C-alpha positions as MATLAB code, in Angstrom:
seq = 'MRRREFITLIGGMAAWPIAARTQQPAMPMIGWMSGRSPEDSAHLLAAFRQGLREAGFVEGQNVSIEYRWARGQYDQLPALASDLVSHGVAVVAAVGGDVSAVAAKRATSTVPIVFGMGDDPVKADLVASLNRPGGNATGYTLLTSEMEPKRVGLLHDLLPRVHLIGILDIHFIHIAQVLNGSRA';
ca = [
      37.400   59.791   34.443;
      35.022   61.664   35.963;
      32.301   60.683   37.136;
      29.702   60.535   34.870;
      31.808   59.455   32.250;
      32.612   56.198   34.335;
      28.946   55.763   35.322;
      27.968   56.015   31.221;
      30.686   53.733   30.668;
      30.023   50.842   33.148;
      25.455   51.225   32.218;
      26.904   50.570   28.665;
      28.739   47.887   29.932;
      26.301   46.425   31.691;
      23.341   46.696   29.023;
      25.768   44.942   26.148;
      25.060   41.318   26.729;
      20.812   42.583   26.640;
      22.086   44.158   23.656;
      24.562   40.881   22.475;
      21.284   38.368   23.283;
      18.884   40.567   21.203;
      20.783   40.507   18.091;
      20.598   36.935   17.900;
      18.587   35.383   14.728;
      15.797   34.215   15.939;
      15.289   30.760   16.148;
      13.067   29.079   13.010;
       9.277   28.608   13.351;
       7.358   25.958   11.936;
       3.577   26.142   11.557;
       1.911   22.668   11.878;
      -1.646   22.761   11.035;
      -4.274   19.679   10.840;
      -7.545   19.441   10.385;
      -7.751   16.732   12.707;
      -6.781   16.634   16.608;
      -3.342   15.481   18.606;
      -4.640   12.412   19.652;
      -5.342   11.105   16.556;
      -1.922   12.689   15.339;
       0.092   11.583   18.424;
       1.885    8.608   15.755;
       2.585   10.968   13.155;
       4.215   13.565   15.474;
       6.628   11.093   16.631;
       7.684   10.776   13.771;
       7.858   14.380   12.393;
       9.682   15.375   15.932;
      12.028   12.423   14.618;
      12.327   13.086   10.949;
      13.073   16.798   12.084;
      16.039   15.455   15.031;
      17.802   13.703   11.598;
      17.711   16.485    9.767;
      19.747   18.324   12.767;
      16.505   20.609   14.108;
      15.210   19.484   17.538;
      11.810   21.537   18.879;
      13.156   23.388   21.069;
      16.413   24.166   20.974;
      17.169   25.158   17.193;
      13.367   25.490   16.031;
       9.984   25.484   17.113;
       6.599   24.116   16.273;
       3.451   26.350   16.771;
       0.274   24.117   16.249;
      -3.330   24.200   15.183;
      -5.709   21.656   15.158;
      -9.073   22.211   13.243;
     -10.369   18.794   15.401;
     -12.016   18.000   12.351;
     -13.931   21.414   11.846;
     -12.550   22.282    8.690;
     -14.176   25.703    8.449;
     -11.799   26.579   11.048;
      -8.734   25.656    8.853;
      -8.610   29.492    6.882;
      -8.270   31.530   10.259;
      -5.565   28.755   11.256;
      -3.658   29.212    8.243;
      -3.718   32.818    8.969;
      -3.132   32.633   12.483;
       0.325   30.381   11.612;
       0.976   32.800    9.238;
       0.262   36.217   11.431;
       3.164   34.017   13.912;
       5.341   34.588   10.837;
       6.130   30.871   10.707;
       8.614   29.793    8.555;
       7.339   27.127    6.969;
       3.918   25.716    7.352;
       2.769   21.532    7.426;
       0.064   21.242    6.128;
      -1.583   17.249    7.135;
      -4.362   16.043    8.336;
      -6.730   16.403    4.903;
      -6.050   18.340    1.629;
      -8.579   20.869    2.578;
      -5.455   21.439    5.330;
      -3.335   22.595    2.163;
      -5.590   24.467    0.347;
      -7.001   26.452    3.011;
      -2.723   27.488    4.055;
      -2.218   28.145   -0.152;
      -5.194   30.699    0.227;
      -3.397   31.963    3.595;
       0.386   32.926    2.138;
       1.872   32.950   -1.316;
       5.029   33.721    0.244;
       5.346   31.343    3.054;
       6.578   28.004    2.052;
       3.924   24.820    2.352;
       4.176   20.849    2.705;
       1.453   18.900    2.207;
       0.793   15.634    1.301;
      -2.646   14.432    0.415;
      -4.442   11.995   -1.810;
      -6.190   14.025   -4.307;
      -4.737   15.887   -7.698;
      -2.874   19.004   -6.092;
      -2.988   20.639  -10.129;
      -6.556   20.215   -9.733;
      -6.733   22.151   -6.132;
      -4.621   24.621   -7.378;
      -1.764   24.005   -5.319;
       0.619   23.718   -7.877;
       1.002   24.615  -11.586;
       1.804   21.000  -12.426;
       3.527   17.458  -10.931;
       6.452   18.563  -12.563;
       7.513   22.127  -11.864;
       5.406   22.927   -8.946;
       6.246   26.511   -8.720;
       5.050   28.792   -5.888;
       5.361   28.269   -2.497;
       3.608   24.898   -2.596;
       5.236   21.267   -2.202;
       4.507   17.861   -0.834;
       3.805   14.586   -2.334;
       0.270   13.486   -3.412;
      -1.283    9.837   -3.531;
      -3.066   10.507   -5.862;
      -5.712    8.063   -3.925;
      -9.404    9.285   -5.124;
      -7.999    8.180   -8.717;
      -5.306    5.594   -7.943;
      -5.914    4.425   -4.902;
      -9.172    1.271   -6.129;
      -6.003    0.304   -8.618;
      -3.853    0.001   -6.371;
      -5.424   -2.272   -3.968;
      -6.567   -4.422   -6.371;
      -2.938   -4.526   -7.938;
      -1.569   -5.783   -4.187;
      -4.484   -7.930   -3.883;
      -4.064   -9.779   -6.514;
      -0.177  -10.126   -5.618;
      -0.704  -10.600   -1.875;
      -4.228  -12.091   -1.441;
      -3.507  -12.467    1.996;
      -2.627   -9.353    3.144;
      -4.725   -7.650    5.380;
      -2.433   -4.154    6.792;
      -1.204   -1.667    4.659;
       1.587    0.680    5.823;
       2.123    4.469    4.303;
       5.687    6.466    4.887;
       4.877   10.154    5.680;
       8.042   12.363    4.122;
       6.422   15.923    5.757;
       9.903   16.441    7.795;
      11.778   15.879    4.238;
      10.471   18.279    3.087;
      10.089   20.712    6.094;
      13.498   19.947    6.794;
      14.965   21.578    3.072;
      12.942   24.636    3.870;
      14.442   24.840    7.271;
      17.881   24.669    5.478;
      17.486   26.426    2.502;
      18.204   24.279   -0.093;
      14.149   23.958   -1.981;
      14.270   25.832   -4.694;
];
């Protein structure tokens, strides 16, 4: 073997681990977009991360999360949504108000969006219908604006001494389904 061939061979072998690393699939990235602030949402983020962990996704190990916070300045949400989409997120979690989901939907028609809202997602033009949402948005609605007065009235009739009501947030379930490719 000649000297040049030997040097070329050794040089190629030295570069092989770098090439192998660059060919590994990228870690999926979740975009977390909220109309609120991180301080207001610490408990929600803890529950979100716990749910992801239970679904097999650990931030920094096999999934990354890009955070965007409007801090109550809802007019910033469209730019935050566009920024997340431009970073190549696999899914957007649009939380912290109904306007987050609307801004995310306007920013992309291809990246899956998971939302939770209190209003009607059909009326907000996020989904085609409640039983067949279609498109790239999925989530849940509490129909708070229309149903909440009736729900609270019924709950008060049933349990007149109850003064505190808790709500379970299921965003992480939808996110895990998208990352696992099981969302239709």
